[in-house]
Each structure stands twice: as structure tokens, then as C-alpha cells.
C-alpha positions in Angstrom: -9.2 -47.4 -91.3 -10.0 -45.7 -94.6 -8.9 -42.1 -94.6 -5.7 -42.6 -92.5 -3.2 -40.5 -94.4 -0.1 -40.5 -92.1 1.6 -43.0 -89.9 1.5 -40.4 -87.1 -2.3 -40.3 -87.2 -2.9 -43.6 -85.6 -0.6 -45.7 -83.4 -1.9 -47.8 -80.5 -0.3 -50.2 -78.2 -1.2 -53.1 -75.8 1.4 -54.4 -73.4 2.8 -56.9 -76.0 1.7 -55.6 -79.4 1.6 -52.3 -81.3 -1.2 -51.9 -83.8 0.2 -49.5 -86.4 -1.8 -47.8 -89.1 0.5 -47.4 -92.1 -0.5 -45.3 -95.1 -2.0 -47.4 -97.8 -3.9 -45.7 -100.6 -2.0 -42.5 -100.3 1.4 -44.1 -99.9 3.3 -47.1 -101.2 1.1 -50.0 -102.2 3.1 -52.4 -100.2 2.2 -50.7 -96.9 -0.6 -52.4 -95.0 -2.2 -52.5 -91.6 -0.5 -55.0 -89.3 -0.1 -55.9 -85.7 3.5 -56.7 -84.6 5.2 -57.6 -81.4 7.3 -54.9 -79.8 9.4 -56.8 -77.4 13.2 -56.4 -78.1 13.6 -60.1 -78.8 10.6 -60.3 -81.1 11.1 -61.9 -84.5 10.9 -59.8 -87.6 8.2 -61.9 -89.2 4.8 -60.3 -89.4 2.3 -61.4 -86.7 -1.4 -61.8 -87.1 -3.5 -59.0 -85.8 -5.5 -59.7 -82.6 -9.2 -59.3 -82.7 -9.7 -55.7 -81.5 -12.1 -52.8 -81.1 -10.9 -49.2 -81.2 -12.2 -47.3 -78.2 -14.0 -43.9 -78.3 -10.9 -42.3 -76.9 -9.2 -42.5 -80.3 -12.2 -41.6 -82.5 -11.0 -38.0 -83.1 -7.8 -39.4 -84.7 -9.7 -41.4 -87.3 -11.3 -40.0 -90.4 -15.2 -40.3 -90.5 -15.0 -43.1 -93.1 -12.6 -45.0 -90.8 -14.9 -44.6 -87.8 -17.5 -46.7 -89.5 -15.1 -49.5 -90.5 -15.4 -52.9 -88.9 -12.9 -53.9 -86.2 -10.0 -56.1 -87.3 -11.2 -59.7 -87.0 -9.3 -61.7 -89.5 -6.1 -63.0 -87.8 -3.5 -64.1 -90.3 -5.1 -62.4 -93.3 -2.4 -59.7 -93.6 1.1 -60.3 -94.7 4.1 -58.0 -95.4 7.5 -58.4 -96.8 10.5 -59.0 -94.5 12.1 -55.7 -95.2 8.9 -53.8 -94.6 8.2 -55.8 -91.5 11.6 -55.0 -90.1 11.1 -51.3 -90.6 7.6 -51.4 -89.2 8.8 -53.2 -86.1 11.5 -50.6 -85.5 9.0 -47.9 -86.0 6.6 -49.6 -83.6 9.3 -49.9 -81.0 10.1 -46.1 -81.3 6.4 -45.2 -81.1 5.3 -47.6 -78.4 5.9 -45.4 -75.3 4.0 -42.5 -76.9 1.3 -44.8 -78.1 0.7 -46.3 -74.6 0.2 -42.8 -73.3 -2.1 -41.6 -76.1 -4.7 -44.3 -76.6 -5.7 -47.9 -75.9 -7.1 -51.0 -77.6 -9.7 -53.3 -76.2 -8.8 -56.7 -77.3 -11.2 -59.6 -77.7 -9.5 -61.4 -74.9 -9.9 -58.5 -72.4 -9.2 -54.9 -71.8 -5.7 -53.5 -72.0 -3.8 -53.0 -68.8 -2.7 -49.6 -70.1 -5.0 -46.6 -70.5 -4.5 -43.0 -71.6 -3.7 -40.4 -69.0 -6.6 -37.9 -68.6 -5.9 -34.2 -69.1 -5.9 -33.8 -65.3 -3.4 -36.7 -64.9 -1.1 -35.2 -67.5 -1.2 -31.8 -65.8 -0.5 -33.5 -62.4 2.5 -35.3 -63.9 3.9 -32.1 -65.3 3.2 -30.2 -62.0 5.1 -32.9 -60.1 8.1 -32.3 -62.2 8.2 -28.5 -61.9 6.2 -27.2 -59.0 7.1 -27.2 -55.3 5.2 -29.8 -53.4 4.0 -27.5 -50.6 0.3 -28.1 -51.4 0.6 -31.9 -51.6 -1.1 -34.0 -54.3 -4.0 -32.3 -56.0 -6.5 -34.5 -57.8 -8.4 -31.8 -59.6 -7.4 -29.3 -62.2 -9.9 -26.6 -63.2 -9.8 -24.7 -66.5 -13.1 -22.8 -66.5 -15.6 -21.3 -64.2 -19.1 -19.9 -64.7 -21.2 -18.6 -61.8 -21.2 -21.3 -59.2 -19.8 -24.0 -61.5 -16.3 -25.1 -62.1 -15.1 -27.4 -65.0 -12.0 -29.5 -64.8 -9.5 -30.3 -67.5 -11.5 -33.4 -68.5 -14.8 -31.5 -68.8 -16.4 -32.6 -65.6 -18.7 -30.1 -63.8 -18.6 -29.2 -60.1 -20.8 -27.1 -57.9 -18.3 -24.8 -56.1 -19.1 -24.1 -52.5 -15.6 -23.0 -51.6 -15.4 -19.8 -53.6 -11.6 -20.2 -53.8 -11.5 -20.2 -49.9 -14.0 -17.3 -49.6 -12.3 -15.2 -52.4 -14.6 -15.4 -55.4 -17.5 -13.6 -53.7 -19.2 -12.8 -57.0 -18.8 -16.3 -58.4 -16.7 -17.2 -61.4 -16.5 -15.0 -64.5 -19.1 -12.5 -63.3 -19.9 -10.4 -66.4 -19.6 -7.0 -64.8 -16.4 -7.9 -63.0 -14.9 -9.3 -66.2 -15.8 -6.1 -68.1 -14.3 -3.9 -65.3 -11.1 -5.8 -65.4 -11.0 -6.0 -69.2 -11.5 -2.2 -69.5 -8.8 -1.3 -67.0 -6.4 -3.9 -68.5 -6.7 -2.1 -71.8 -5.9 1.3 -70.2 -3.3 0.8 -67.4 -2.3 -2.1 -65.3 0.7 -1.1 -63.1 2.7 2.0 -62.3 4.1 1.4 -58.8 3.4 3.5 -55.7 5.7 6.2 -56.9 2.6 7.7 -58.5 -1.1 8.0 -57.7 -3.7 6.2 -59.7 -7.5 7.0 -59.7 -8.6 3.5 -59.0 -6.6 3.2 -55.8 -7.8 6.6 -54.5 -11.4 5.7 -55.3 -11.2 2.3 -53.5 -9.5 3.8 -50.5 -12.2 6.5 -50.3 -15.0 4.0 -50.4 -13.4 1.8 -47.7 -13.0 4.7 -45.4 -16.5 6.1 -45.9 -18.1 2.7 -45.2 -16.1 1.8 -42.1 -14.8 3.2 -38.8 -11.4 4.0 -40.5 -9.8 7.3 -41.4 -7.1 5.9 -43.7 -6.5 2.9 -45.8 -3.2 1.1 -46.8 -3.1 -1.4 -49.7 -1.0 -4.6 -50.0 -1.3 -7.9 -51.9 -2.7 -10.5 -49.5 -4.1 -11.2 -46.1 -0.8 -12.2 -44.5 0.8 -9.0 -45.9 -2.1 -7.0 -44.3 -1.4 -8.6 -40.9 2.3 -8.0 -41.3 1.6 -4.3 -41.9 -0.7 -4.1 -38.9 2.0 -5.6 -36.7 4.4 -2.9 -37.9 1.9 -0.1 -37.6 1.1 -1.1 -34.0 4.8 -1.2 -33.1 5.4 2.2 -34.7 2.4 3.7 -32.8 3.8 2.8 -29.4 7.4 3.7 -30.5 6.1 7.2 -31.4 4.4 7.6 -28.1 7.7 7.1 -26.3 6.8 3.8 -24.7 7.7 1.0 -27.1 5.8 -2.3 -26.6 6.8 -5.6 -27.9 4.2 -8.2 -26.9 1.3 -9.3 -29.1 -1.7 -11.4 -28.0 -3.7 -13.7 -30.3 -6.2 -16.5 -29.5 -6.3 -20.2 -29.6 -7.2 -21.7 -33.0 -6.5 -18.3 -34.7 -5.1 -18.1 -38.2 -3.5 -14.9 -39.4 -1.1 -16.0 -42.1 2.1 -17.8 -43.0 4.7 -15.1 -43.2 7.0 -14.8 -40.2 5.1 -12.2 -38.2 1.6 -13.3 -38.9 2.7 -16.9 -38.5 3.8 -16.1 -34.9 0.2 -15.1 -34.2 -1.3 -18.3 -35.7 -2.2 -21.0 -33.3 -1.5 -24.3 -35.1 1.9 -25.6 -34.1 2.3 -27.7 -37.3 2.4 -24.5 -39.3 5.1 -23.0 -37.1 7.5 -25.7 -35.8 9.6 -26.1 -38.9 10.3 -22.3 -39.0 11.3 -21.6 -35.4 12.3 -19.2 -34.0 9.5 -16.9 -34.9 8.7 -13.5 -33.5 9.1 -14.4 -29.8 6.7 -12.0 -28.2 3.4 -13.6 -29.1 1.0 -15.2 -26.5 -2.3 -17.0 -26.9 -5.5 -16.8 -24.9 -8.7 -18.9 -25.1 -11.2 -17.6 -27.6 -14.6 -16.4 -26.4 -13.4 -16.5 -22.8 -14.0 -13.2 -21.1 -12.1 -14.2 -17.9 -9.0 -14.9 -19.9 -8.7 -11.3 -21.1 -6.9 -10.4 -17.9 -3.9 -11.8 -19.6 -3.8 -8.6 -21.7 -1.7 -6.1 -19.8 0.3 -2.9 -20.1 3.1 -4.7 -21.9 0.8 -5.6 -24.7 1.4 -3.8 -28.0 -1.7 -5.1 -29.8 -4.3 -7.9 -29.7 -5.3 -9.7 -32.9 -8.7 -11.2 -33.1 -11.1 -12.6 -35.8 -14.7 -11.6 -35.4 -15.3 -15.1 -36.8 -12.6 -17.7 -36.9 -12.6 -19.4 -40.3 -9.6 -21.6 -40.6 -9.8 -22.3 -36.9 -13.2 -24.1 -37.2 -15.9 -21.5 -38.2 -16.3 -20.1 -34.8 -18.2 -16.7 -34.4 -17.0 -14.5 -31.6 -19.6 -13.8 -28.9 -20.6 -10.1 -29.0 -20.0 -10.0 -25.2 -16.5 -11.3 -25.7 -15.6 -8.7 -28.3 -17.1 -5.9 -26.1 -15.0 -7.1 -23.1 -12.0 -7.3 -25.3 -12.4 -3.7 -26.5 -12.8 -2.6 -22.9 -9.7 -4.4 -21.7 -7.5 -3.1 -24.6 -8.6 0.5 -23.7 -7.8 -0.1 -20.0 -4.2 -1.1 -20.7 -3.5 1.0 -23.8 -3.2 -1.9 -26.2 -4.4 -1.6 -29.8 -7.2 -3.8 -31.1 -6.7 -5.4 -34.5 -9.6 -7.3 -36.2 -8.5 -9.7 -38.8 -11.4 -9.9 -41.3 -9.4 -11.4 -44.2 -12.0 -14.3 -44.4 -15.1 -13.0 -42.6 -15.1 -9.5 -43.9 -16.8 -7.8 -46.9 -20.2 -9.3 -46.8 -19.3 -12.9 -45.8 -21.3 -12.8 -42.5 -24.2 -10.9 -44.0 -22.8 -7.5 -42.9 -20.2 -5.5 -44.8 -17.8 -6.0 -41.9 -17.9 -8.7 -39.3 -17.4 -6.3 -36.4 -20.8 -4.8 -37.1 -22.5 -7.8 -35.5 -21.0 -6.8 -32.1 -21.0 -3.1 -32.4 -17.3 -3.1 -31.5 -14.9 -1.1 -33.6 -11.2 -1.9 -33.7 -8.2 0.4 -34.1 -7.0 -1.5 -37.2 -8.8 -3.9 -39.5 -7.2 -6.2 -42.1 -8.9 -7.3 -45.3 -8.0 -9.4 -48.3 -9.7 -12.4 -49.8 -12.9 -11.1 -51.5 -11.9 -7.5 -51.9 -11.0 -7.7 -55.6 -13.3 -10.6 -56.4 -10.4 -13.0 -57.2 -7.4 -10.9 -57.9 -4.7 -10.6 -55.2 -5.2 -7.7 -52.8 -5.0 -6.8 -49.2 -5.8 -3.8 -47.1 -5.4 -2.3 -43.6 -7.9 0.2 -42.4 -6.8 2.3 -39.5 -7.7 5.3 -37.3 -6.0 8.7 -37.6 -4.3 8.3 -34.2 -2.3 5.4 -35.7 -2.0 6.7 -39.2 -0.5 9.9 -38.0 2.5 8.0 -36.6 3.4 6.4 -40.0 5.9 8.3 -42.0 6.9 8.0 -45.7 9.3 5.1 -46.0 8.0 3.2 -42.9 6.3 0.6 -45.1 5.5 0.0 -48.7 4.9 -2.4 -51.6 5.7 -2.3 -55.3 2.6 -4.0 -56.6 0.0 -2.9 -54.0 -2.9 -0.8 -55.1 -2.2 -1.1 -58.8 -4.8 0.2 -61.2 -6.0 -3.2 -62.4 -6.6 -4.8 -59.1 -8.2 -1.7 -57.6 -10.6 -1.5 -60.6 -11.6 -5.0 -59.7 -11.9 -3.9 -56.1 -14.1 -0.9 -56.8 -16.5 -3.0 -58.8 -16.6 -5.8 -56.2 -17.0 -3.4 -53.2 -19.8 -1.6 -55.0 -21.6 -4.9 -55.4 -21.1 -6.4 -52.0 -21.9 -3.1 -50.1 -25.4 -2.9 -51.6 -28.0 -3.5 -48.9 -30.0 -5.8 -51.2 -26.9 -7.8 -51.8 -26.2 -8.2 -48.1 -29.9 -9.1 -47.5 -29.5 -12.0 -49.9 -26.4 -13.2 -48.1 -28.4 -13.2 -44.9 -31.3 -15.0 -46.4 -29.3 -17.6 -48.2 -27.2 -18.2 -45.1 -30.3 -19.0 -43.1 -31.5 -21.4 -45.8 -28.1 -23.1 -45.9 -27.9 -23.5 -42.1 -31.4 -24.9 -41.9 -30.6 -27.5 -44.4 -27.3 -28.4 -42.8 -29.0 -28.8 -39.4 -31.4 -31.4 -40.9 -28.3 -33.4 -41.9 -26.2 -32.7 -38.7 -28.6 -32.9 -35.8 -29.9 -36.4 -36.2 -26.3 -37.6 -36.3 -25.3 -35.7 -33.1 -23.3 -33.0 -35.0 -23.6 -29.2 -34.6 -23.8 -26.4 -37.1 -22.3 -23.0 -36.6 -21.6 -19.9 -38.6 -22.9 -16.6 -39.9 -24.1 -15.5 -43.3 -22.4 -17.7 -45.9 -19.6 -19.0 -43.8 -20.8 -22.1 -42.1 -19.6 -25.4 -40.8 -20.7 -28.8 -39.6 -18.7 -29.9 -36.6 -18.0 -33.7 -36.7 -17.0 -35.8 -33.7 -14.1 -37.4 -35.7 -11.7 -36.1 -38.3 -12.1 -39.3 -40.4 -15.9 -38.9 -40.6 -15.5 -35.4 -41.8 -12.9 -36.3 -44.3 -15.1 -39.1 -45.7 -18.0 -36.8 -46.3 -15.7 -34.2 -47.9 -14.3 -36.8 -50.3 -17.7 -38.3 -51.1 -19.1 -34.8 -51.8 -16.3 -34.1 -54.2 -16.8 -37.4 -56.0 -20.5 -36.4 -56.4 -19.5 -33.1 -57.9 -19.7 -30.7 -54.9 -16.7 -28.8 -53.6 -16.5 -27.9 -49.9 -13.7 -27.2 -47.4 -12.5 -28.4 -44.1 -11.4 -26.4 -41.1 -10.4 -26.7 -37.4 -8.5 -29.9 -36.8 -10.0 -31.3 -39.9 -13.2 -32.1 -38.1 -15.3 -29.2 -39.5 -16.9 -29.3 -42.9 -16.6 -25.7 -44.0 -19.0 -24.4 -46.5 -18.4 -21.0 -48.1 -20.1 -20.5 -51.5 -20.0 -17.2 -53.5 -22.1 -14.5 -52.0 -24.2 -14.4 -55.1 -25.5 -18.0 -54.4 -29.2 -18.6 -54.8 -31.8 -21.0 -53.4 -31.5 -23.4 -56.3 -27.7 -23.9 -55.8 -28.1 -24.2 -52.1 -30.8 -26.9 -52.5 -28.7 -28.8 -55.0 -25.7 -28.6 -52.6 -27.8 -30.0 -49.8 -29.0 -32.8 -51.9 -25.5 -33.8 -52.8 -24.4 -33.5 -49.2 -27.2 -35.8 -48.2 -25.9 -38.4 -50.6 -22.4 -37.9 -49.5 -23.3 -38.6 -45.9 -25.1 -41.8 -46.9 -22.2 -43.0 -49.0 -19.6 -42.1 -46.4 -21.5 -43.9 -43.7 -22.1 -46.9 -45.8 -18.4 -47.2 -46.6 -17.6 -46.9 -42.9 -20.0 -49.7 -42.0 -18.6 -51.9 -44.8 -15.1 -51.5 -43.5 
């Protein structure tokens, strides 16, 4: 341990002993290296040092000369005076808890039962003490992203096929996106909606020009966008002199977690603890044309996803959406498409509704619009926009210069025809690979573009593959009742990443099935 210059540089513990490095050459000559018991009832007399080897986890705390020193292997060779021993024992007792957390010693008679917390474990411990437990226990903590890779707090690398739940459409730390955000952050970040800002106007203009819409409204998330659409629909009918209260959504739909959008969400587990919700919400079977007769003249608006994401990666049949549009027109109900997850290039088209040729009255967007920063939007026709007056709705943060600069850069990228062609091509490659895994096992694959899922017969089997993939370094998602393995990489993904992901999934299936057989 040559080169140790401070007692705080090196202090390790086993369950029964503390091995303490005391300054020698640079401090009092009487100070030596010793191993002493740390139990409260331990005698003051010095104890012999156990045979030990210092692990790699502490190497950074030892000077280079010390790293080449031989392990302690001479029990009984070191002695100290009683007074020095008493002080050292007291110091050891004080430092033992910290030492147990910081490092370990491998003894000749076996490994220590204590080990250092990893950076992830430390972060999880702190999170448990200060963060609300609404997300449950999280076993990974990421500190850096690069393209399609994520790196956790302990330096492990993962291939990310979640894209932050379909948010990071350009991958992590895209250089152009980073530069756009950096530049705007150095100019102007926020002003509120008391004033115009060029980035908000530019983003609104682009969205209107590239869609069915006449006007755009900005907010901060997908659930906020759906809340705004609920209000805009109500105001439209109120302005016409025939107020309507009832909303219709579909089985397995997910529209958000705030009180209005939650009422339009199918899963009872999300809703039950917060009843009563908005009472005038009904659900019809998805992709069932005959069921559309349940939409009548009392219906204010119908909310539908051109592809259900959270509900199990279920594309809407074009014929179903066409019949839905027709039925809404017949009874005077507004049609709202929720493209929070499936919009902005995810399906291989800029907007999901383009696959069916059906245009809605309102469209909600969010997740990928700013490439990772929080944003939401509602696109709407003039007939609805004309009924919304100043003060009817608003948001302090919405449409701020920084997030809209990110949105402008992102929209310019994803709306490029060559970009969308790559999404289509990579989606076909991914689905073909997934089918080779799923079909021999009796599972089905469904999806569009780069939002795809493998439908398992059992939740447990899906969960086992999900966990095995994560252990092997691939991040994926689940959906539906937990029986759908949802795969949603960044829209910039290439053939190499897809092939690597398929290789890992193959191993994950094998491992999960072997574990199931063994149990």
C-alpha cells in the first residue's frame, strides 16, 4: 500500500473486520497497516490481518505503486501500541458503514458477503427516498445516448428499440437536433403565449401545410392534446346551438391519464382509483363496422387511433375508418384521430390517417414532434377553429421557442420522402425477421412501419422474452394486456441495427423457453 497518503483514501470492511490503511511514511512512524475487529464488544488489542486480496473495484483509490504491492499474507506480523489500537478501532467503527458501501475485500477463506452498490443501485436507493413510486421499481438508469445505443450508470451498453416509447424518432443525440436546440437555447427559451415567437409560427405553418388542417394549437403532451380536443369539440357544438355531451372511444384505446382523456381510455385499472371520471364516455369494439351504429345524434365526438399502440399494436382497417367517417358525418359527430404514438412518420407515412385516405376533423400529436422534448399539438379544420375564442383554452409553456425549434428540425427531417421510404423499408425488414421468430411458435406479428408487435398466447411468455432481451442488452416494450412484445426503434434505424436486434431476440426466445422448461 505504498503511496497511501490519507486515512480516507482506503478503508475496507468485511462483516467482522475492518482493514484500515493508516498513513505511514507521510505521517507518524507509529502508524501501521492493521486489521481490527469492529464489533462493539471487540477487545482493544490488535488482531492479525487475514489473508486478503484487494479487488479491482478499489484500484482507483490506490496509488500506482500500491497497486503492484503484494496482498497481505503475514498474519501476526504487525503490532501496534494499545493507545494507537484503541484509536484505530474507534475510527474503524465510525468508518465501517461507509466502507461496506464503498468497497469489498476478498478473503482467503471466501468472498465477502458485502459488496459495493453499483451506480445504478445507488441511484435507485436515492430515488426510492425522494421520488413518488408511481412507476414502480426501475432496474436501469441511463446517463448517455448515442444514435440507437443507450449507456447506463455503470457503463453498460444497450440497443434501444423503444425510442423512449416512440418519442426519440431521430435516435439519441442526433447532431443536427443537438445543434438546433443548442442554438435556440443560446437565443431565447421561453416567453409565454402573451407574445408570438418565430419558431412557433414556423412549426404551425409547416403542420398546416402538410396536413388536412387549417389551424394548429400547441400544448405540452399527448394527454394535453386530447384534453384540448375534448374542449374544442364541446365548444363547437355549443356554438352551433345544440350542445352535445357524449364521447365515443374504442375498446383497448389509450388516450392519456388526465381526467378527460382517461375517461376515453379503455383499461379499467388506469381508471378505477380515480372515479368518477367524465361520465359521458362510451366504448365500441375496434375494427367492427357493425358496431358503429352505436354512434348517434347525441355524440359530440369520436376518438380513434389509426393504429392502437398501447392497446396492443393494432392497425385500424381502412374500411373501418372509412365507415367511421361516414357514420360521424351522418349524425353530425366530430371525428378525432389520436396520432400521439402512430403519427409523424412512425407508420411509414407522415400521418397515420394517410393509409386509409380518411381525414379527421381534429388530429392530436405529441411524442416524436420535438424529437425528445415535451410538446403536443392539435390540428383542426376551420369550421372548428372558428368557434374557439381568445381565453377558451391556453398554456403557459406551450409552443415555446426552444421546443418549437426542436420541432421544426424534427419535422423537416421526418417529412422528407426519402426518410419515410427508409421507415417503410426498415419496417418490412423488421417484420420479416419477427415473423421468422413468431410463426414457428404459433404467434402472430402485426404493425406498420416501425411500430410492430409479436402477439403471445400468454402474458408470462411475453414477459420472459422481454426480460431476457433486456438482460442481453436489447430494450423493447410490451403492450396490450402484457401479451404483446412492442418494438418501436428510432425512425433512423438501419439494417445493421435491425439485424442485431433480431439476433438478440432469437437468443432471448431460446433463453426464456429454456428457463420455462427448467421450471
